[in-house]
C-alpha positions in Angstrom: 28.9 92.2 150.5 29.6 95.1 152.8 30.5 94.9 156.5 28.3 95.7 159.5 29.9 96.4 162.9 27.6 95.7 165.9 28.0 97.3 169.3 25.9 95.8 172.1 25.3 97.9 175.2 25.3 96.7 178.8 21.6 95.7 178.9 22.1 93.6 175.8 24.8 91.5 177.5 23.4 91.5 181.0 22.8 87.8 181.3 22.5 84.6 179.3 19.0 85.4 178.0 20.2 88.6 176.5 23.4 87.1 175.1 21.3 84.5 173.2 19.5 87.4 171.6 22.9 88.8 170.6 23.8 85.6 169.0 20.5 85.4 167.1 21.0 89.0 165.9 24.5 88.4 164.7 23.7 85.1 163.0 20.7 86.6 161.2 23.1 88.5 158.8 26.4 87.1 157.4 27.7 90.7 157.1 27.6 91.3 160.8 31.3 90.4 161.1 32.6 92.5 164.0 31.0 92.7 167.4 31.8 95.2 170.2 30.3 94.2 173.6 30.0 96.4 176.7 30.3 95.0 180.2 27.2 93.3 181.6 24.6 95.9 182.8 21.7 95.7 185.2 19.4 92.7 185.0 16.8 94.4 187.1 16.3 97.8 188.7 18.0 97.0 192.0 20.9 95.2 190.3 24.5 96.6 190.0 26.4 97.0 186.8 29.6 94.9 186.6 31.6 98.1 185.8 30.3 99.6 189.1 31.3 96.5 191.0 34.8 96.6 189.5 35.2 100.3 190.5 34.1 99.3 194.0 36.6 96.4 194.1 39.4 98.7 193.1 38.5 101.3 195.7 38.2 98.6 198.4 41.9 97.8 198.1 42.6 101.3 199.5 39.6 102.3 201.7 36.5 100.8 203.3 33.7 100.0 200.9 30.5 102.2 201.4 28.4 99.0 201.6 30.7 97.4 204.0 32.0 94.6 201.8 35.6 93.5 201.5 37.6 93.4 198.3 37.2 89.6 198.2 33.4 89.8 198.8 33.0 92.3 196.0 35.1 90.3 193.6 33.1 87.1 194.4 30.0 89.0 193.2 31.8 89.8 189.9 33.1 86.2 189.5 29.7 84.7 190.2 28.1 87.0 187.6 30.3 85.7 184.9 30.2 82.1 186.0 26.4 82.2 186.0 26.3 83.6 182.5 28.6 80.7 181.3 26.6 78.1 183.2 23.3 79.4 181.8 24.7 79.5 178.3 26.1 76.0 178.6 29.5 77.0 177.2 32.4 74.7 177.8 34.7 77.6 178.6 36.8 78.0 181.7 37.1 81.6 182.7 38.9 80.9 185.9 42.4 81.8 184.8 41.2 85.2 183.4 39.3 85.9 186.6 42.3 85.0 188.7 44.5 87.3 186.7 42.0 90.2 187.0 41.7 89.5 190.8 45.4 89.6 191.4 46.1 92.7 189.3 43.4 94.7 190.9 44.5 93.6 194.3 48.1 94.5 193.3 47.1 98.1 192.5 46.7 98.0 188.7 44.4 101.0 189.0 40.9 102.1 188.3 41.2 102.2 184.5 42.4 98.6 184.5 39.7 97.5 186.9 36.9 99.1 185.0 38.0 97.8 181.7 37.9 94.2 182.8 34.1 94.2 182.6 34.3 94.5 178.8 37.4 92.3 178.6 35.8 89.3 180.4 32.5 89.8 178.5 34.4 89.9 175.2 36.0 86.5 176.0 32.5 85.0 176.6 31.0 86.6 173.5 33.9 85.4 171.3 33.3 81.9 172.5 29.6 82.2 172.1 29.9 83.4 168.5 33.0 81.2 167.7 34.9 84.3 166.5 38.5 85.5 167.3 38.9 87.7 170.4 40.8 90.9 169.6 42.1 92.8 172.5 41.7 96.6 171.9 44.8 97.2 174.1 46.8 96.1 171.0 45.1 98.6 168.7 43.6 101.6 170.5 46.3 104.0 171.4 46.7 106.8 173.9 49.8 108.9 174.5 51.6 109.2 177.8 49.3 112.0 179.0 46.2 110.0 178.2 45.3 111.7 175.0 43.6 109.5 172.4 45.7 109.1 169.3 42.9 109.0 166.7 44.8 108.5 163.4 47.4 106.2 164.8 44.6 104.1 166.2 42.7 104.0 163.0 45.7 102.7 161.1 46.5 100.0 163.7 42.8 98.9 163.7 42.6 98.7 159.9 45.8 96.7 159.7 44.8 94.2 162.4 41.1 93.7 161.6 41.7 93.4 157.9 43.8 90.3 158.7 41.1 88.9 161.1 38.2 89.2 158.7 35.8 88.9 161.7 36.0 89.1 165.5 34.9 90.3 168.9 36.5 93.6 170.2 35.6 94.6 173.7 34.6 98.2 174.1 35.7 101.0 176.5 39.5 100.8 176.6 42.9 100.9 174.9 46.5 101.2 176.1 49.1 103.8 177.0 52.6 103.6 175.5 53.8 101.5 178.5 51.1 99.0 177.9 48.9 100.0 180.9 45.2 100.2 180.3 43.4 103.5 179.6 39.7 103.9 179.3 37.7 106.4 177.3 36.2 109.1 179.5 32.8 109.3 177.7 30.7 106.8 175.6 33.6 104.3 175.8 32.0 101.3 174.1 30.2 103.5 171.6 33.6 105.0 170.8 35.2 101.6 170.3 32.4 100.5 168.0 32.8 103.7 165.9 36.6 103.2 165.7 36.2 99.6 164.6 33.5 100.5 162.0 35.8 103.2 160.5 38.8 100.8 160.6 37.1 98.1 158.6 35.3 100.4 156.2 31.9 99.3 157.4 28.8 100.2 155.4 26.8 100.5 158.6 27.5 100.7 162.3 24.7 99.1 164.3 24.4 100.3 167.9 22.2 97.9 169.8 20.6 99.2 173.0 17.4 98.6 175.0 15.4 101.3 173.2 14.0 101.2 169.6 15.9 104.2 168.4 16.2 107.8 169.5 13.1 109.5 170.9 11.8 112.8 169.8 12.0 114.1 173.4 12.6 112.9 177.0 10.1 110.2 178.0 10.4 111.3 181.6 8.6 114.5 180.5 6.4 113.4 177.6 4.7 110.0 177.8 5.6 107.6 175.0 7.2 110.2 172.6 7.7 109.2 169.0 10.8 107.5 167.7 12.9 109.6 165.3 13.3 107.6 162.1 16.3 109.5 160.8 18.6 112.2 162.0 21.8 113.9 160.8 25.0 114.1 162.8 24.5 117.9 163.1 21.0 117.4 164.6 22.3 114.8 166.9 25.1 117.1 168.1 22.5 119.8 168.9 20.2 117.5 170.8 23.1 115.8 172.6 24.4 119.2 173.7 21.0 120.1 175.0 20.7 117.0 177.1 19.6 114.0 174.9 21.6 111.1 176.3 21.0 107.9 174.3 24.1 108.4 172.2 26.7 111.1 172.6 27.8 112.7 169.3 31.5 112.7 170.3 31.5 108.9 170.7 30.6 108.4 167.0 33.0 111.0 165.6 35.1 108.4 163.8 32.2 107.1 161.7 31.0 110.7 161.1 34.5 111.5 159.6 34.2 108.4 157.3 30.5 109.1 156.4 29.4 105.7 157.8 25.7 105.7 158.8 24.7 104.6 162.3 21.6 102.6 163.1 20.2 102.7 166.7 18.5 99.4 167.3 16.8 97.5 170.1 18.2 94.0 171.1 14.8 93.2 172.6 12.9 94.2 169.5 15.3 93.6 166.6 12.6 93.9 164.0 12.0 97.6 164.9 13.6 99.9 162.3 15.2 102.1 165.0 16.9 105.4 164.1 19.4 106.0 161.3 22.0 108.7 161.8 23.6 110.0 158.6 25.7 112.9 157.3 23.8 115.9 156.2 22.6 115.5 152.6 22.5 111.7 152.6 18.7 111.8 153.2 17.9 114.8 151.0 15.4 117.4 152.1 13.3 115.9 154.9 9.5 115.8 154.9 9.3 116.3 158.7 9.7 119.8 160.2 11.0 119.0 163.7 13.4 116.2 164.5 13.6 116.4 168.3 13.2 118.6 171.4 15.7 118.7 174.3 16.7 121.1 177.0 18.5 121.7 180.2 17.9 123.8 183.3 20.0 126.2 185.5 21.4 128.9 183.2 22.0 132.5 184.0 21.4 135.3 181.5 23.5 138.5 181.9 21.8 141.1 179.7 23.7 144.3 178.8 22.2 147.5 177.3 24.1 150.4 175.9 23.0 153.2 173.5 24.9 152.9 170.1 26.5 149.6 171.2 26.4 148.4 167.6 28.6 151.4 166.5 31.2 150.7 169.2 34.0 148.7 167.6 35.3 145.8 169.8 32.4 145.8 172.3 31.7 142.1 172.0 35.4 141.3 172.2 35.9 143.2 175.4 32.9 141.4 177.0 34.2 138.0 176.0 37.7 138.9 177.2 36.2 139.4 180.7 34.7 135.9 180.5 38.0 134.5 179.4 39.9 136.1 182.4 37.4 134.4 184.7 37.7 131.0 183.0 34.2 131.0 181.7 32.8 129.8 178.4 29.5 131.2 177.1 26.6 129.0 175.9 24.7 131.5 173.7 25.0 135.2 172.9 21.8 136.7 171.4 22.1 140.4 170.5 20.1 143.5 169.3 21.1 146.9 168.2 21.7 148.2 171.7 21.6 145.0 173.7 23.8 142.0 174.1 23.1 139.0 176.4 25.5 136.2 177.4 24.1 132.9 178.7 26.2 131.0 181.2 25.8 127.8 183.2 24.7 128.9 186.7 27.1 126.6 188.5 30.0 128.1 186.5 29.3 131.6 188.0 28.5 130.5 191.5 30.7 132.4 193.9 32.1 134.7 191.2 29.1 136.6 189.9 29.6 139.8 191.8 33.2 140.1 190.7 32.3 139.2 187.1 29.6 141.9 187.0 32.0 144.5 188.5 34.6 143.8 185.8 32.0 143.9 183.0 30.8 147.3 184.3 34.4 148.6 184.3 35.5 147.2 180.9 32.2 147.6 178.9 30.5 150.5 180.7 26.9 149.4 179.9 24.0 151.7 180.6 22.4 148.8 182.5 23.0 145.2 183.4 20.2 142.8 184.2 20.9 139.3 185.7 18.3 136.5 185.3 19.2 133.3 187.0 17.1 130.1 187.1 16.7 129.9 183.3 16.0 126.7 181.3 17.0 126.4 177.6 14.8 124.3 175.3 16.0 123.6 171.8 13.7 122.6 169.0 15.9 120.9 166.4 15.1 120.0 162.8 16.8 120.2 159.4 13.3 120.5 157.9 12.5 123.8 159.7 14.2 126.0 157.1 12.2 124.4 154.3 8.7 124.9 155.8 7.3 128.4 156.6 5.5 129.1 159.8 7.6 126.9 162.1 8.5 129.7 164.5 5.0 131.0 164.5 3.7 127.6 165.4 6.3 127.1 168.2 5.7 130.5 169.8 1.9 130.2 169.4 2.1 126.9 171.3 4.0 128.5 174.1 1.6 131.5 174.2 -1.4 129.2 174.4 0.3 127.3 177.3 0.8 130.6 179.2 4.6 130.3 179.1 6.7 133.5 179.2 9.7 133.4 176.9 12.8 135.1 178.4 15.1 134.6 175.5 15.1 133.5 171.8 18.1 132.4 169.8 18.2 130.8 166.4 21.4 129.6 164.7 22.4 130.9 161.3 21.9 127.4 159.8 18.2 127.5 160.9 18.7 124.0 162.3 17.3 124.9 165.7 15.3 127.5 167.7 16.3 127.9 171.3 14.0 129.5 173.9 14.9 130.5 177.4 12.1 130.1 180.0 12.0 130.0 183.8 13.2 126.7 185.3 9.7 126.1 186.7 8.3 126.2 183.1 10.8 123.8 181.7 8.6 120.6 181.5 5.6 122.6 180.4 7.6 124.1 177.6 8.8 120.8 176.3 5.3 119.3 176.4 3.8 122.3 174.6 6.4 122.2 171.8 6.1 118.4 171.4 2.3 118.6 171.3 2.5 121.3 168.6 4.7 119.3 166.3 4.6 115.6 167.1 1.1 115.0 165.9 1.3 116.9 162.6 1.4 115.0 159.3 4.9 116.4 158.6 6.3 115.0 161.9 4.8 111.6 161.3 6.3 111.3 157.8 
């Protein structure tokens, strides 16, 4: 029998009702051996996440709280949250000593990382008791150097050694430790990162990421009503969609399982029977039947378009242009080109206050015949590993935008043919997403 590692997000551990669902899910399969819980999230829209309360408690030791509460009042809210969970679960478990230690260390100036990590730590103690499994503190396994850099390979060896001995356990997400033993949190996708590390460390056959949605959606539900769930996606496709704004799971947070080739299943704690979305390495699923996997985008880019006769024959032209960006501390997002044209696409906020100086240096160094600046551009990526296998994808996409009356300002397609990116006016962003979704979501290929 293989091993499954289950990470449960904040909404999955928000209260006793949700934690009973967690127990039922874990008990349903004997191979669900390791569990990685987040801190309790919101129970309702006006609620506050425990992690946010802990950040407030830490800040209240140094300055007035924005909501006018004292440190003691904020910490009472935190304590009551955990005590209510325990009472509602009927667990004979005294969390008072752990709460007292957290209270005293935050008040004593342990720092924001320590304070924030205690949400997962305290929840982990409860989940370990609920599941009757060993509690394993990630501070003993997940390592950072003195500058706060994550030590990936050293961590994986430590995790493998420790969890192989444990056979099963509960490992709180979000944090590890510096060389002096002080707590350090991950900056992005913390609990997802911990789950991924644990899955790689124990050689899991599957990493289950339990959330409050039944898989990744084909596009943003704030733009398209009830978009389809993506049944399967590769890590490469996930990276493209994540970069362009999809936020359910950040690709960087599952890098450890990607290295190990371990699939990830995105599942819904509130609908455990739903198949969710499987994330795999390219090639594990073969040639897909579907054409488009997902659509994502972001607003507020600036296009700087250069034109110069015989640009293609001028050796080093692109290098000189990029050297200007480097001197200004700018990274480019995309760089479509033609025979006598070259465009660079930058985030608008990155060039705020320095655009005039940047253009002046480009004119001096590159001597273009003309420069055109187009601010207020949105980029929309249509991503799918199946696009290169089915003719007519680009024609269908551009035809849909033409029918919707959308003017395309820029087109860029990667050499892998994994995506097609269009640049449109910010004001056309939502219409563009809807038009592309309508063109592909209801086709037989997309449903398969």
